[in-house]
N, C-alpha and C positions, 0 to 999 in steps of 0.2 A: 657519237656524246663523249668526253673526255674520261677515259677510268677512274680520273681525281670525281669526277660528278656524279657518278651512276656507287661511287664505295660513298660518297657524303649523302645522296640520297637514302642506301639504304641503309648508312646510319641512323639518320634523323628519323626514316619507319623505326628504327629495331627502339631510338629512344620512346618514341612519343607511343610504340605499345608498350615498354615499360611502365614508362609516366602513367598510363592505363590503366594498367594490373598495379600497379601501384596505390593510386590512388581507389578504386575500388577496397583493396586491403586497407586502406586508408577506412574507408566506412563501416566494415566487418572488421578489425579494434576498437571501432570509437561504441559499435551499435554492444561489443561486449564488454567494456566497460563500464559503460552505461551498468549493468546488469549487475555488473559484480560491485559496481558504488551503491546501486538500490538494496544486492544481499546486504552489504556492509550495512548498511545504512539502517534495517533490521535487528542483524544480528547485535548492534551495537546497541536499539531500542533495549533487545528485551535484555540484555547482559545489565544494561542500569536499571531497567527492573528487578530482578535477580539480586542483582546487588544490591537493593535498595532495601528487599526482602529481605536475604540475610542478613544485613545489617539492623533488622524491624524499622524500617522506618515507614513501611507499608505496611495496613495490617492484610494477616495474612488471609483473611477473606472479601481482601477488594475487588467489588467485582467485574472491573476493568483499569486495572492499576496503570496506563500511559502514559507518560509527563507530554505528554506530547495533546495541545489544545486548542481548540480550533476559539472566535470570535466571531459573535453575533450582540444585534447593537444593542437585543435586550440582556446580554449576558454571557459566563464563558460557559464552554460545555463539554468536556474529553473528547475526544472522538470516539474514542471505545465509546462513549453513552450516547452517540451521537449514529455511531453506526448501527447499535443496539434496538433504538429507538425506530431507525430509519428498517431495516428488514424485522418487528415486530409489526409498524406501521403498515410496508407491503405483504407479507406477512405470505410469502415466496424468498426461493433459491435467488439471491443478484450478485451480480457482478462488482468485485471489487468497481472499477471502471464505474461501472452503472448505481453505485452507492455515493463516487464521489460526484458526480457528474448531479447525480440529486441534490446531495448536500448543499456543493455550488447553488447549482439551481434553484434553494431556498435562501439565500444568500449567507454563510458560515465564507467565511475566509478563512484558509489554514493559513498558523502559523510557519509552518517546518515547506521549507522550498519544496519537498517532491509532496503534492495530496496523496497523490495517489499511495506510495508507499505510508504515509501515517496511516492510512486504512485498512492496507494488508497487516501492517504491522499489528494495527488493534484489532482487528480477525484473526491471527494467526493466533496471539496473545487467549483472544478469548475461544479461539479452539483447545487450545493445552488448557482452559481452564473448563473443559464441557459446553462452555455455555452459547457454539455453535456448533455446526459440521460440516464440513466441508465439504460440497455433492461432484466438482466440477474443480480444473482449476481455478486457481480466485474465485470461485463462487463457493457461496455462502445459506444458510438459513440457521436458526435460533434452531435450536438442538429442542427437543421436544419437553426435556426437563425443565430449561431455562423458560421456555414459553408457560409453563404449566405453574412455575413462579409468579413468571409473570400476572395473569389471570389471578392468580391468586390475592394480589399484592394490589392490583385493581382493583375485585373486586371491596378487595379490605380499606381503599382509600373513597369508595362508592357509598359504602354503609358502616361509617366511624364506629358502631353504636351496636 
């Protein structure tokens, strides 16, 4: 073989290796970009809520003030209400993915682009208000205090007088 053929084969091999390396980096960068976008979505939702509270648009004692809602054929409920109901119903810690899957399995249609982000944001907000406790990454359970309030509220509804 001529020197030129050998040189071109080596160059082609080097270029293929560089393309493979760049594709791998692109995958890593895309993954990291999605992670940052998810974090930004959570922070912006929390910021919007905090600004609304500061401006007096939300009551101070609002249980779950997140603005994101889910649609159900029987009406509308906020994601945080749905999450709290799910945690109370299951009576055990649940991961955000599991909560999302359960809600979707019950026919809830999320209006947000990223349903998991909606659930995680609701859980983070609830944690800040001591309504839930984080037991592992993205895994939460109802706080003992909130569980007691739910039980009292349910008893009052069952025995109205």
